[in-house]
Every structure is written in structure tokens, then in C-alpha cells.
C-alpha positions as CSV (number, residue, x, y, z in Angstrom):
1,X,106.3,110.8,128.0
2,X,106.3,108.7,124.8
3,X,102.9,107.0,125.4
4,X,100.1,107.4,122.8
5,X,97.9,108.8,125.6
6,X,100.3,111.6,126.4
7,X,100.9,112.3,122.7
8,X,97.1,112.6,121.9
9,X,96.7,114.9,124.9
10,X,99.7,117.0,123.9
11,X,98.5,117.2,120.3
12,X,95.0,118.3,121.3
13,X,96.4,121.1,123.6
14,X,98.8,122.1,120.8
15,X,95.9,122.2,118.3
16,X,93.8,124.3,120.6
17,X,96.6,126.8,121.2
18,X,97.4,127.1,117.5
19,X,93.7,127.5,116.7
20,X,93.5,130.3,119.3
21,X,96.5,132.1,117.8
22,X,95.2,131.7,114.3
23,X,91.8,132.9,115.4
24,X,93.4,136.0,117.1
25,X,95.4,136.6,113.9
26,X,92.4,136.5,111.6
27,X,90.2,138.6,113.9
28,X,92.9,141.2,114.3
29,X,93.5,141.3,110.6
30,X,89.8,141.8,110.0
31,X,89.7,144.6,112.6
32,X,92.7,146.3,111.0
33,X,91.5,146.2,107.4
34,X,87.8,146.7,108.0
35,X,86.6,147.7,111.5
36,X,89.2,150.3,112.7
37,X,88.2,152.7,109.9
38,X,84.6,152.5,111.1
39,X,85.8,152.9,114.7
40,X,87.8,156.0,113.7
41,X,84.8,157.5,111.8
42,X,82.5,156.9,114.9
43,X,84.9,158.5,117.3
44,X,85.6,161.4,114.9
45,X,81.8,162.0,114.6
46,X,81.6,162.0,118.4
47,X,84.5,164.5,118.6
48,X,82.8,166.8,116.1
49,X,79.6,166.8,118.2
50,X,81.6,167.6,121.3
51,X,83.4,170.3,119.4
52,X,80.0,171.9,118.4
53,X,78.6,171.7,121.9
54,X,81.7,173.2,123.5
55,X,81.7,176.1,121.1
56,X,78.1,176.9,122.1
57,X,78.6,176.6,125.9
58,X,82.3,177.3,126.5
59,X,81.7,178.0,130.2
60,X,80.7,174.3,130.8
61,X,83.7,172.8,129.0
62,X,85.3,171.3,132.2
63,X,82.1,169.8,133.5
64,X,81.1,168.5,130.0
65,X,84.4,166.8,129.4
66,X,84.4,165.3,132.9
67,X,80.9,163.8,132.4
68,X,81.8,162.6,128.9
69,X,84.9,160.9,130.2
70,X,82.8,159.2,132.8
71,X,80.7,157.7,130.0
72,X,83.6,155.7,128.7
73,X,86.1,158.0,127.0
74,X,89.7,159.0,127.6
75,X,90.2,162.7,126.7
76,X,93.4,164.7,126.3
77,X,93.3,168.5,126.0
78,X,96.3,170.6,124.8
79,X,96.1,174.4,124.7
80,X,98.0,177.1,123.0
81,X,100.3,177.6,126.0
82,X,101.3,173.9,126.0
83,X,99.2,173.0,129.0
84,X,97.9,169.4,129.2
85,X,94.7,168.2,130.8
86,X,93.4,164.6,131.1
87,X,89.9,163.5,131.6
88,X,89.1,159.9,132.6
89,X,91.8,157.3,133.0
90,X,95.3,158.2,131.9
91,X,96.8,156.8,128.8
92,X,99.2,153.9,129.1
93,X,101.8,155.5,126.8
94,X,102.0,159.2,126.0
95,X,103.5,159.0,122.6
96,X,101.7,161.8,120.7
97,X,104.3,163.8,118.8
98,X,104.4,167.6,119.4
99,X,104.0,168.3,115.7
100,X,100.6,166.4,115.7
101,X,99.4,168.5,118.7
102,X,100.4,171.8,117.0
103,X,98.8,170.7,113.7
104,X,95.5,169.9,115.4
105,X,95.6,173.1,117.4
106,X,96.0,174.9,114.1
107,X,92.8,173.3,112.8
108,X,93.9,170.0,111.2
109,X,92.1,166.7,111.9
110,X,93.9,163.7,113.3
111,X,92.9,160.1,112.5
112,X,95.3,158.1,114.7
113,X,93.0,155.1,114.9
114,X,92.6,154.7,111.2
115,X,96.4,155.2,110.6
116,X,97.5,153.0,113.5
117,X,100.1,150.5,112.3
118,X,99.1,146.8,112.0
119,X,100.5,144.3,114.5
120,X,99.6,140.6,113.8
121,X,98.9,139.5,117.3
122,X,98.2,142.8,119.1
123,X,94.6,144.1,118.7
124,X,95.0,147.9,118.2
125,X,91.6,148.6,119.7
126,X,93.0,147.7,123.2
127,X,96.3,149.6,122.7
128,X,96.1,152.4,125.3
129,X,98.3,155.0,123.5
130,X,97.8,158.7,122.9
131,X,98.6,158.1,119.3
132,X,95.7,155.7,119.0
133,X,93.1,158.5,119.1
134,X,91.2,161.0,117.0
135,X,91.8,164.7,117.3
136,X,90.0,167.9,116.5
137,X,90.5,171.6,117.2
138,X,88.1,173.0,119.9
139,X,87.2,176.6,120.5
140,X,85.9,177.6,123.9
141,X,85.4,181.4,123.8
142,X,88.8,183.0,123.5
143,X,90.6,179.7,124.3
144,X,91.7,177.2,121.6
145,X,92.4,173.6,122.3
146,X,93.6,170.4,120.5
147,X,91.2,167.6,121.8
148,X,92.2,164.0,121.4
149,X,89.9,161.1,122.6
150,X,89.4,157.4,122.4
151,X,87.2,154.8,124.0
152,X,88.3,153.8,127.4
153,X,88.4,150.0,126.8
154,X,89.3,149.4,130.5
155,X,86.2,151.2,131.7
156,X,83.9,149.6,129.1
157,X,85.3,146.1,129.4
158,X,86.3,146.0,133.0
159,X,83.4,143.6,134.0
160,X,83.7,141.8,130.7
161,X,87.4,141.2,131.4
162,X,86.6,139.6,134.7
163,X,83.8,137.6,133.0
164,X,86.1,136.3,130.2
165,X,88.9,135.6,132.7
166,X,86.6,133.5,134.8
167,X,85.1,131.8,131.7
168,X,88.6,131.0,130.5
169,X,89.7,129.8,133.9
170,X,86.7,127.5,134.4
171,X,87.0,126.3,130.9
172,X,90.6,125.2,131.6
173,X,89.6,123.8,135.0
174,X,86.9,121.7,133.6
175,X,88.3,121.2,130.1
176,X,91.6,119.5,131.1
177,X,89.9,116.6,133.0
178,X,87.4,116.2,130.3
179,X,90.2,116.2,127.7
180,X,92.1,113.6,129.7
181,X,89.0,111.4,129.9
182,X,88.2,111.8,126.2
183,X,91.8,111.1,125.3
184,X,91.7,108.0,127.3
185,X,88.4,107.0,125.5
186,X,90.2,107.3,122.2
187,X,93.4,105.6,123.3
188,X,91.9,102.7,125.4
189,X,90.8,100.6,122.4
190,X,94.2,101.0,120.8
191,X,95.7,99.8,124.1
192,X,93.4,96.8,124.0
193,X,94.5,96.1,120.5
194,X,98.1,96.2,121.6
195,X,97.4,93.7,124.4
196,X,95.5,91.6,121.8
197,X,98.6,91.5,119.6
198,X,100.7,90.3,122.5
199,X,98.2,87.5,123.3
200,X,98.1,86.5,119.6
201,X,101.9,86.4,119.6
202,X,101.7,84.0,122.6
203,X,99.1,81.8,120.7
204,X,96.0,83.0,122.5
205,X,93.3,83.7,119.9
206,X,90.4,84.1,122.3
207,X,90.0,87.9,122.0
208,X,87.3,90.4,123.2
209,X,87.6,93.6,121.1
210,X,85.3,96.6,120.6
211,X,83.9,95.4,117.3
212,X,80.5,97.0,117.8
213,X,81.8,100.5,117.3
214,X,81.1,101.9,113.9
215,X,84.1,104.2,113.7
216,X,87.6,103.5,112.3
217,X,88.7,101.8,115.6
218,X,85.7,99.5,115.4
219,X,86.6,98.6,111.8
220,X,90.2,98.0,112.9
221,X,89.1,95.8,115.8
222,X,86.8,93.8,113.4
223,X,89.6,93.3,110.9
224,X,92.0,92.4,113.6
225,X,89.6,89.8,115.0
226,X,89.2,88.3,111.5
227,X,93.0,88.2,111.2
228,X,93.3,86.5,114.5
229,X,90.6,83.9,113.4
230,X,92.6,83.3,110.2
231,X,95.8,82.9,112.2
232,X,94.1,80.5,114.5
233,X,92.8,78.5,111.6
234,X,96.3,78.6,110.0
235,X,97.9,77.5,113.2
236,X,95.4,74.7,113.7
237,X,95.9,73.6,110.1
238,X,99.7,73.7,110.6
239,X,99.5,71.5,113.7
240,X,97.2,69.1,111.9
241,X,99.6,69.0,109.0
242,X,102.5,68.3,111.2
243,X,100.5,65.5,113.0
244,X,99.5,64.0,109.6
245,X,103.0,64.1,108.3
246,X,104.3,62.5,111.4
247,X,101.6,59.8,111.1
248,X,102.3,59.2,107.4
249,X,106.0,58.9,108.1
250,X,105.9,56.9,111.3
251,X,103.7,54.1,110.0
252,X,105.9,53.1,107.0
253,X,109.1,53.6,109.0
254,X,107.7,51.3,111.7
255,X,106.9,48.7,109.0
256,X,110.4,49.0,107.5
257,X,112.0,48.7,110.9
258,X,109.9,45.7,111.8
259,X,110.5,43.8,108.5
260,X,114.2,44.7,108.5
261,X,114.5,43.2,112.0
262,X,112.7,40.1,110.8
263,X,115.2,39.7,108.0
264,X,118.0,39.4,110.6
265,X,116.4,36.3,112.0
266,X,118.1,33.0,111.0
267,X,115.0,30.9,110.9
268,X,113.2,32.5,108.0
269,X,113.0,31.0,104.6
270,X,113.8,32.5,101.2
271,X,110.1,33.1,100.4
272,X,109.6,35.1,103.6
273,X,112.8,37.1,102.8
274,X,111.4,38.0,99.4
275,X,108.0,39.0,100.9
276,X,109.6,41.1,103.6
277,X,111.9,42.8,101.1
278,X,108.9,43.5,98.9
279,X,107.1,45.2,101.7
280,X,110.2,47.2,102.6
281,X,110.5,48.3,99.0
282,X,106.8,49.3,98.9
283,X,107.0,51.3,102.1
284,X,110.3,53.0,100.9
285,X,108.6,54.0,97.6
286,X,105.7,55.3,99.6
287,X,108.0,57.5,101.7
288,X,109.8,58.7,98.6
289,X,106.4,59.6,97.0
290,X,105.4,61.4,100.1
291,X,108.6,63.4,100.3
292,X,108.3,64.4,96.7
293,X,104.8,65.6,97.1
294,X,105.6,67.5,100.3
295,X,108.4,69.2,98.5
296,X,106.1,70.1,95.7
297,X,103.5,71.5,98.1
298,X,106.2,73.6,99.8
299,X,107.3,75.0,96.5
300,X,103.7,75.8,95.5
301,X,103.0,77.5,98.9
302,X,105.8,80.0,98.1
303,X,103.4,81.8,95.7
304,X,102.8,82.7,92.1
305,X,106.6,83.0,91.4
306,X,106.5,79.2,91.0
307,X,104.2,79.6,87.9
308,X,105.8,80.1,84.4
309,X,102.9,80.5,82.0
310,X,103.0,80.0,78.3
311,X,100.6,78.8,75.6
312,X,100.7,75.2,74.5
313,X,98.4,72.6,72.9
314,X,96.4,70.7,75.6
315,X,95.6,67.5,73.7
316,X,99.1,66.1,73.6
317,X,99.7,66.7,77.2
318,X,96.6,64.8,78.3
319,X,97.6,62.0,76.0
320,X,101.0,61.8,77.7
321,X,99.3,61.7,81.1
322,X,97.2,58.7,79.9
323,X,100.2,56.9,78.5
324,X,101.8,57.0,82.0
325,X,98.7,55.1,83.2
326,X,98.5,52.7,80.3
327,X,99.3,49.5,82.1
328,X,96.9,50.3,84.9
329,X,94.1,51.1,82.4
330,X,94.8,47.8,80.6
331,X,95.0,45.8,83.8
332,X,91.6,47.1,85.1
333,X,90.1,47.1,81.5
334,X,89.0,50.7,81.8
335,X,87.8,52.5,78.7
336,X,88.8,56.1,78.2
337,X,86.9,58.6,76.0
338,X,88.7,61.8,75.3
339,X,87.1,64.8,73.7
340,X,89.8,67.5,73.5
341,X,90.0,69.6,70.3
342,X,93.4,69.5,68.7
343,X,93.3,73.3,68.2
344,X,92.6,74.0,71.9
345,X,95.5,75.8,73.6
346,X,96.1,76.2,77.3
347,X,97.8,79.2,78.8
348,X,99.6,78.0,81.9
349,X,102.6,76.3,83.4
350,X,103.0,73.1,81.4
351,X,104.9,71.2,84.1
352,X,102.6,72.0,86.9
353,X,99.4,71.4,84.9
354,X,100.8,68.0,83.9
355,X,100.6,67.3,87.7
356,X,97.0,68.3,87.7
357,X,95.9,65.9,84.9
358,X,98.1,63.1,86.2
359,X,96.7,63.3,89.7
360,X,93.1,63.5,88.5
361,X,93.4,60.6,86.1
362,X,95.5,58.6,88.6
363,X,92.7,59.0,91.2
364,X,90.0,58.0,88.7
365,X,91.9,54.8,87.7
366,X,92.8,53.9,91.2
367,X,89.3,54.2,92.8
368,X,86.9,52.9,90.2
369,X,86.2,49.2,89.7
370,X,87.3,47.2,86.8
371,X,85.5,47.5,83.4
372,X,84.3,51.1,84.1
373,X,84.9,54.2,82.0
374,X,86.6,57.6,82.2
375,X,85.6,60.5,80.0
376,X,87.9,63.6,79.5
377,X,86.4,66.7,77.9
378,X,87.9,70.1,77.3
379,X,86.5,73.3,75.8
380,X,86.8,77.1,75.9
381,X,84.2,79.2,77.7
382,X,84.2,82.9,78.5
383,X,87.9,83.4,78.3
384,X,88.8,80.2,80.2
385,X,89.7,76.6,79.3
386,X,87.5,74.1,81.2
387,X,88.7,70.5,81.6
388,X,86.5,67.8,83.1
389,X,87.5,64.3,84.2
390,X,84.4,62.1,84.8
391,X,84.4,58.5,85.9
392,X,81.7,55.9,86.4
393,X,83.0,54.7,89.8
394,X,81.3,54.3,93.1
395,X,81.2,58.0,93.8
396,X,82.0,59.9,97.0
397,X,79.6,60.4,99.9
398,X,78.0,63.8,100.2
399,X,79.4,64.3,103.8
400,X,83.0,63.6,102.5
401,X,82.9,65.7,99.4
402,X,83.7,69.0,101.1
403,X,86.9,67.6,102.6
404,X,88.5,65.8,99.6
405,X,90.9,68.7,98.9
406,X,92.2,68.8,102.4
407,X,95.7,67.5,102.9
408,X,96.1,63.9,103.9
409,X,92.3,63.3,103.6
410,X,91.3,60.0,102.3
411,X,87.8,58.7,101.6
412,X,89.0,55.2,102.6
413,X,88.9,55.2,106.4
414,X,91.4,52.4,106.7
415,X,94.1,54.8,105.2
416,X,95.6,51.9,103.1
417,X,99.0,52.6,101.6
418,X,99.3,49.5,99.5
419,X,97.9,51.5,96.6
420,X,100.5,54.2,97.0
421,X,98.1,57.0,98.1
422,X,99.5,59.8,100.2
423,X,96.3,61.9,100.5
424,X,98.1,64.9,99.0
425,X,97.2,64.6,95.3
426,X,94.0,66.6,95.3
427,X,95.6,69.2,97.6
428,X,98.3,69.7,95.0
429,X,95.7,69.9,92.2
430,X,93.8,72.6,94.0
431,X,96.9,74.6,94.9
432,X,98.3,74.5,91.3
433,X,94.9,75.6,89.9
434,X,94.6,78.4,92.3
435,X,98.1,79.6,91.4
436,X,96.8,79.9,87.9
437,X,93.9,82.0,89.0
438,X,91.5,79.2,88.3
439,X,89.1,77.0,90.2
440,X,88.5,73.2,90.7
441,X,85.2,71.7,91.6
442,X,84.0,68.2,92.3
443,X,80.5,66.7,91.8
444,X,79.7,63.1,92.9
445,X,76.8,60.8,93.4
446,X,77.2,57.6,95.2
447,X,76.8,54.7,92.7
448,X,77.1,56.9,89.6
449,X,80.6,58.3,89.7
450,X,82.5,61.6,90.2
451,X,83.3,64.6,88.0
452,X,86.2,66.9,88.5
453,X,86.0,70.2,86.6
454,X,89.0,72.5,86.3
455,X,88.8,76.1,85.0
456,X,92.0,77.9,83.9
457,X,91.6,81.5,82.7
458,X,93.7,82.7,79.8
459,X,95.0,85.8,81.6
460,X,98.0,85.5,83.8
461,X,97.5,86.4,87.4
């Protein structure tokens, strides 16, 4: 009883019933305010013609009224002695007041159809009452009558009543199965979508939905399919992320465990102890760096609430990021050229953007050979601050460039950890820039170097 199929069917039947009642109400109102006065005038004109004919041939009054009644009228005659005579079918209700009869008999006209009271859902045309008539005084020789008449709707619409009854019956007979089929046609795609949600909840994203339909259900199915595809991609990325994290943690832990067990041996020398302890320290620092960056990524994934924007000068911040890398720059004899105007201000989260410049500069220093250069440029363009970090390193292959922002992706296939890389730096850069409503792009040519270009809009998003 609570299924959508039954509800749609019930609402459709309810709508048809209400529409029929409203149609009856409007048609009856139109008849009452417009048509019944015309009906009264037509009947009154016919009564006057009958009145004139009877006054000319009074001896044929009985035959004339009988023939006229056979043509579709109900006639009621009332004489001066109070006798009543009916021609045609009898009236359903004899409710004509005696005062009205006497008044018509005295020569007054009666317009019962025009004066009939309004009933919202009862068509007065079909109300078979004596009061729903027109009346005139008729003189047949020495006799005087009050004549009341109306159309005999039963005689006129007897065949039509059967016709409409059969039409309504067959309409219901054929309409209900068609309504059930059409309701099922409307509900079936929704049922399929419901089944699809259950399958998606169980991790099955291989869906067949009516996406070729051009109506709202087709659009819903298309959007649902896109959502399922995004969920599948997200689920796949999550599984890959968990696998990568497990791999990143497992390898240093295995190294730590192996070297720690080696330290327990009694036959190792002091030099080996120092070497093993150094490796253990490097792997522990690698794990610490990995945990910090994972925690930062988790914080950034929570959304824009992690961003606290304010305006600050950009040049000192980039200088600070370079100072943190000063010993590495000196060790590899890397020259740095910085073209950042002192009056250039950045609108963003100072702490998070420090991570962006630090990661980009750290990558540049880490992966370019000794004696190369790094160039940092910043300028304002179309309501945004653009910062580019270009190096003259070996560059990145074209087939690897689309994946450099993926988490745990490294261009060095050996996945070396000795240099302290976790494969999360560029992912963090991209996430922070996106939280600021900006974009980050990379251009590279093997043998010529790489350029990272960051665009941060002034407006807060």
C-alpha cells in the first residue's frame, strides 16, 4: 500500500475524480448563470405558441397536447375546478405551490426554470420537478387552464444516457489496465534506480540505467551514473592510497626492524653500529615526515574551513623558504634568481602557502644537478597573483607529467627514500592551491628543465 507504484496510481485516479468534479461544477455554474435563462426563454416561447394554437382550435386541445408531449415535453394542466391532467412522463417531484397555479390561472406568467435555485453539483436541467417549468394561462373555448411544461430529458436523452453509460463503462474497463501499465512505465525506472543505489552501496558500480531517455528520469539516471563513476574513482583512489601508505610505511619499518635486530648481534663492530643507527634514524625521520604530510593532507581534505586568508607581502615569505634550503643550495652550488616585487601582496593563508613555496623549491633543489639555476618570478595579472618556479634541471618526461600531482607518485622508478621524498609534496601543493580557488600547472621539457606556475586569485572562495 505504501509503494510508489500504488501511490502514483492512486494520485492519478484521485486527479481524474477531482477534475471530473471541478468540470461538473464549472459546467453547472455556466448553465446556471448563462444557459438556463436561454432555456427558459425558448420553453416560454414554445408555451406561447401552444397557447395561441389552443385558443384557435380548442376542440383539439387533448390530441394536440398528447402529440406535443410525445415530441419530448412534460405537460401539466390545471383547470379552474382544481383538476390536474398530465401529458407525457410524470414529474419526479410534484412541488408546484398552489399559489403559483392560481396565479398562472389568473393570467400571470411563470418562469420556474429561470428562477430555479443554484446547486453546485446538481445540474438543474435534469431536475425533474414541477417547479422547474414555465407556465402560461391557456384558454380553450369557455375553459381556462394553467399550463406548465418542460423538456422531458429522459425521453430526449434516453439513448444518450445508455451511450454515455457504455462509454464511461468501457473507458473505465480499458482505462484502468492502461493506467496500471502507464504507471508502471513511470515507476519502473525509479525502481531500477533504487536497485542501483543498493548495488552501489554494496560496491558494485557496473550499472545499466535508462540514460537515453530525454525526460527528467533520463537526466536523473545520467547524473546518477556520473555519480557512480565518481564514487568508483574515489573508491579506487582510496584503495590505492591505502595500498601506497601501507607500502610507504612497511618498507622503512622493515628496515628499522632488520637493522635493530642486527644491533643485537654481539659480533658487530662500532663502525657497523654507527652505520645501522644512522639508517634507523633516517628511516624514522622518513616515517615522521610521512605522518606529518598525511596529517596535513587529512586536514586539507576537510575543506575550505582550513583556509584563513589575509593579505601579506609575498617577497619575505619566499626569502624565508629559501633560507630553509640555504645549506642544500650551497652544497649543490645552485644559483637562485628571484624577481618578486617588494610591493606585491598575496591574499591567502600564510602558513599553508609557505608549504607550497617550500615544497616547490625543495623539489627543484632536490632533483636538479649541481651547478644549475632556479628562477622565481611573481607578478599580478587579471586579479590574481602568479608565482612561477623554474629550474634548469633534467626535466620530466611527457608521459609522466600528467601524474606528478598524484599522491605517492615519483618520477624515479626506484622509489628511493634516502633523499627524504614521500611522494606527497606536489599533492599537498595542488590541494592547498585549490582550497584558495587557484590553479597550479607544470611545464617541462626533458633536458631543459621544469616550470611550476601557481595562480592565486585575490578573492576568497
